[in-house]
C-alpha positions as CSV (number, residue, x, y, z in Angstrom):
1,X,-2.2,-9.5,3.2
2,X,0.8,-8.0,4.9
3,X,4.0,-10.0,5.3
4,X,6.5,-8.8,7.6
5,X,10.2,-9.2,8.0
6,X,10.0,-11.3,11.2
7,X,11.0,-14.8,10.6
8,X,12.5,-14.0,7.2
9,X,15.9,-15.7,7.8
10,X,14.3,-19.3,7.0
11,X,11.6,-18.1,4.4
12,X,8.9,-17.6,7.3
13,X,6.7,-14.8,7.1
14,X,4.3,-13.1,9.3
15,X,0.9,-11.6,8.6
16,X,-0.7,-8.9,10.6
17,X,-4.6,-8.4,10.4
18,X,-7.5,-9.0,12.5
19,X,-9.8,-11.9,12.1
20,X,-11.1,-15.1,13.3
21,X,-9.7,-18.6,12.3
22,X,-10.7,-20.3,9.0
23,X,-13.2,-23.3,8.4
24,X,-11.0,-26.3,7.7
25,X,-12.1,-28.7,4.7
26,X,-10.1,-31.8,3.4
27,X,-10.2,-32.9,-0.4
28,X,-8.7,-36.1,-1.5
29,X,-7.2,-35.4,-4.8
30,X,-5.7,-37.8,-7.4
31,X,-2.6,-35.9,-8.4
32,X,-1.1,-36.6,-11.8
33,X,1.9,-35.0,-13.9
34,X,5.3,-34.4,-13.2
35,X,6.7,-36.4,-10.2
36,X,9.7,-36.2,-8.3
37,X,13.1,-36.9,-10.2
38,X,13.7,-40.2,-10.7
39,X,10.1,-41.3,-9.9
40,X,8.7,-43.3,-13.2
41,X,6.6,-41.1,-15.5
42,X,3.5,-43.2,-15.2
43,X,3.3,-42.9,-11.5
44,X,0.3,-41.2,-9.5
45,X,0.9,-39.2,-6.7
46,X,-2.0,-39.3,-4.3
47,X,-2.2,-37.5,-1.2
48,X,-5.0,-35.7,1.2
49,X,-4.7,-32.0,0.6
50,X,-6.2,-29.8,3.4
51,X,-7.9,-26.5,2.2
52,X,-8.5,-23.8,4.7
53,X,-11.3,-21.9,3.8
54,X,-12.8,-18.3,4.7
55,X,-16.1,-17.1,2.9
56,X,-16.5,-13.8,1.6
57,X,-19.4,-11.5,2.4
58,X,-22.0,-11.2,-0.4
59,X,-24.7,-13.4,-2.0
60,X,-24.3,-15.4,-5.2
61,X,-21.1,-16.8,-6.8
62,X,-18.3,-15.3,-5.2
63,X,-14.5,-14.5,-6.7
64,X,-12.1,-16.6,-5.4
65,X,-8.6,-16.2,-4.4
66,X,-6.0,-19.1,-3.7
67,X,-3.3,-18.1,-1.1
68,X,0.0,-20.0,-1.6
69,X,2.4,-20.1,1.3
70,X,6.2,-20.1,0.9
71,X,8.8,-22.5,2.0
72,X,7.8,-22.1,5.6
73,X,4.9,-24.3,4.7
74,X,2.1,-24.1,7.5
75,X,4.5,-23.8,10.5
76,X,3.0,-20.4,10.6
77,X,-0.5,-21.2,9.9
78,X,-2.4,-18.9,12.2
79,X,-0.6,-16.0,10.7
80,X,-1.5,-17.1,6.9
81,X,-5.1,-17.7,8.3
82,X,-5.5,-14.1,9.5
83,X,-4.2,-12.9,6.0
84,X,-6.8,-14.9,4.4
85,X,-9.3,-13.4,6.5
86,X,-8.3,-10.1,5.8
87,X,-8.9,-10.7,2.0
88,X,-12.2,-12.5,2.6
89,X,-13.2,-9.2,4.5
90,X,-12.7,-7.5,1.0
91,X,-15.6,-9.9,-0.4
92,X,-13.5,-13.0,-1.7
93,X,-13.5,-16.5,-0.7
94,X,-10.3,-17.5,0.0
95,X,-8.8,-21.0,-0.1
96,X,-5.3,-22.0,1.7
97,X,-4.4,-25.2,0.1
98,X,-1.5,-27.0,2.4
99,X,0.1,-28.3,-0.7
100,X,3.1,-29.6,1.0
101,X,0.8,-32.5,1.9
102,X,1.4,-33.9,-1.5
103,X,5.0,-34.7,-0.5
104,X,4.5,-35.2,3.0
105,X,6.5,-32.4,4.7
106,X,5.9,-29.4,6.9
107,X,8.4,-26.9,5.3
108,X,10.8,-27.2,2.4
109,X,14.6,-26.9,2.3
110,X,16.3,-25.1,-1.0
111,X,17.3,-28.7,-2.3
112,X,13.7,-30.0,-2.1
113,X,12.2,-27.1,-4.1
114,X,14.0,-27.9,-7.3
115,X,13.0,-31.6,-6.9
116,X,9.3,-31.3,-5.8
117,X,8.7,-28.1,-7.7
118,X,6.5,-30.0,-10.4
119,X,4.7,-32.1,-8.1
120,X,3.3,-28.9,-5.9
121,X,2.4,-27.3,-9.3
122,X,0.5,-30.4,-10.3
123,X,-1.3,-30.9,-6.8
124,X,-2.4,-27.0,-7.0
125,X,-3.7,-27.7,-10.6
126,X,-5.9,-30.3,-9.2
127,X,-7.0,-27.7,-6.4
128,X,-8.0,-25.7,-9.0
129,X,-9.8,-27.9,-10.8
130,X,-11.8,-29.0,-8.1
131,X,-12.5,-25.2,-7.1
132,X,-14.1,-24.8,-10.6
133,X,-16.7,-27.1,-9.8
134,X,-18.0,-25.5,-6.3
135,X,-21.3,-24.1,-6.9
136,X,-20.6,-21.1,-4.3
137,X,-17.6,-19.8,-6.6
138,X,-17.3,-18.2,-9.5
139,X,-15.0,-19.6,-11.8
140,X,-14.4,-16.9,-14.2
141,X,-13.0,-14.8,-11.0
142,X,-9.9,-16.6,-10.0
143,X,-6.8,-14.9,-8.7
144,X,-3.8,-16.3,-6.6
145,X,-1.8,-14.4,-4.1
146,X,1.7,-16.3,-3.5
147,X,4.2,-15.7,-1.1
148,X,7.8,-16.5,-1.9
149,X,7.8,-20.2,-3.4
150,X,4.2,-19.8,-3.3
151,X,4.7,-16.3,-5.6
152,X,6.7,-18.5,-8.1
153,X,4.2,-21.3,-8.4
154,X,1.3,-18.6,-8.8
155,X,3.3,-17.7,-12.1
156,X,4.0,-21.1,-13.1
157,X,0.1,-22.0,-12.7
158,X,-1.2,-18.7,-14.6
159,X,1.2,-19.3,-17.4
160,X,-0.4,-22.8,-18.0
161,X,-4.2,-21.9,-17.3
162,X,-5.7,-19.1,-19.1
163,X,-8.8,-18.9,-16.7
164,X,-6.5,-17.3,-13.8
165,X,-7.5,-13.8,-14.0
166,X,-4.8,-12.3,-11.9
167,X,-1.6,-13.0,-9.7
168,X,-0.2,-11.1,-6.8
169,X,3.6,-12.6,-6.2
170,X,5.2,-11.2,-2.9
171,X,8.9,-11.5,-3.4
172,X,8.6,-14.9,-5.6
173,X,11.5,-16.2,-7.6
174,X,11.5,-16.6,-11.4
175,X,10.1,-20.1,-12.1
176,X,12.4,-22.1,-14.7
177,X,9.1,-23.0,-16.4
178,X,7.4,-19.9,-16.9
179,X,8.7,-19.2,-20.4
180,X,7.4,-22.6,-21.4
181,X,4.0,-21.6,-20.8
182,X,1.9,-18.8,-22.2
183,X,1.4,-16.4,-19.3
184,X,-1.4,-13.8,-19.7
185,X,-3.0,-12.8,-16.2
186,X,-2.5,-9.4,-15.0
187,X,0.5,-9.9,-12.4
188,X,1.5,-7.4,-9.5
189,X,5.2,-8.1,-8.4
190,X,6.2,-6.8,-4.9
191,X,9.7,-7.0,-3.8
192,X,12.4,-5.7,-1.6
193,X,15.7,-4.4,-2.9
194,X,17.8,-5.8,-0.2
195,X,16.2,-9.4,-0.5
196,X,18.8,-12.0,0.1
197,X,16.7,-15.0,-0.1
198,X,15.2,-13.9,-3.5
199,X,17.3,-11.4,-5.0
200,X,15.5,-8.4,-6.7
201,X,16.7,-9.5,-10.0
202,X,14.0,-12.1,-9.9
203,X,11.6,-9.4,-9.8
204,X,13.3,-7.5,-12.7
205,X,13.5,-10.6,-14.8
206,X,9.8,-11.6,-14.3
207,X,8.7,-8.4,-15.2
208,X,10.6,-8.1,-18.4
209,X,9.3,-11.6,-19.5
210,X,5.9,-10.9,-19.0
211,X,6.0,-7.6,-20.5
212,X,7.9,-9.1,-23.5
213,X,4.5,-11.4,-23.8
214,X,2.4,-8.4,-23.6
215,X,1.3,-9.2,-20.1
216,X,-0.1,-6.2,-18.1
217,X,2.3,-6.0,-15.0
218,X,2.8,-3.7,-12.0
219,X,5.8,-3.8,-10.0
220,X,6.8,-2.1,-6.6
221,X,10.5,-2.6,-5.5
222,X,10.7,-1.3,-1.8
223,X,14.1,0.3,-1.1
224,X,16.0,-1.5,1.8
225,X,13.6,-4.1,2.3
226,X,14.5,-7.7,2.6
227,X,12.6,-11.2,2.2
228,X,9.3,-9.7,4.0
229,X,8.2,-6.0,4.7
230,X,8.7,-3.8,7.5
231,X,5.6,-1.7,8.7
232,X,5.3,0.9,6.1
233,X,6.1,-1.3,3.1
234,X,3.6,-3.8,4.5
235,X,0.6,-1.3,4.4
236,X,1.7,-0.1,0.9
237,X,1.8,-3.4,-0.3
238,X,-1.5,-4.4,1.2
239,X,-3.3,-1.3,-0.3
240,X,-1.7,-2.1,-3.8
241,X,-2.8,-5.7,-3.7
242,X,-6.1,-5.0,-2.6
243,X,-6.6,-2.4,-5.5
244,X,-5.2,-4.5,-7.9
245,X,-7.4,-7.5,-7.2
246,X,-10.5,-5.3,-7.4
247,X,-9.5,-3.7,-10.5
248,X,-9.1,-7.2,-12.3
249,X,-11.4,-9.6,-10.3
250,X,-14.2,-7.3,-8.8
251,X,-15.6,-8.1,-5.5
């Protein structure tokens, strides 16, 4: 997984890897839980969620990685697909859910993130429950790799679901609900010191909170890097991510 600085001004991310496009599968999920502010608490949000999938190599039930996009949504879908292919090459089945479909948009503005965050989190919880029923997947070996907004969502999900085995957050922000849950999943934090979209203090606060809960944390801050990484930082982050996932998830 190799995010670059290209497109970072508007929260977009490029991924530089080789590989074919993914298979496309769509699941119709009934999504419950917290909804958009102002909606009745008893309401249900129902939407079809497309899940792009790349099968990992090997026999038997394979470990699975959820790859969560940032505020750019699927506007750079091909680049996310290539990133998923690279992760699948390490032996993981990779799922890339189009979770913005829950609220019907292509990308999210800053103002929308606060209002719709809980809806996306709820939708992804339903995706995870669906994944656990897949006979080709080992539900005991599940990790989440999140980019920016996706990194925050990965942290939120792991704080609520103790079955998530590892989290990799690429320049994710500190979610307000993180301290409300019970985080335990080993977490790798990758961030740039010069990030103007998600300031590096987010990484520092996430690390402090998780360490205070006894969670294994690894943090790498890249000097001078912004909201996206240049080539040398890309390669280092990719190497760290693969090693981290292999340590806690196997392959």
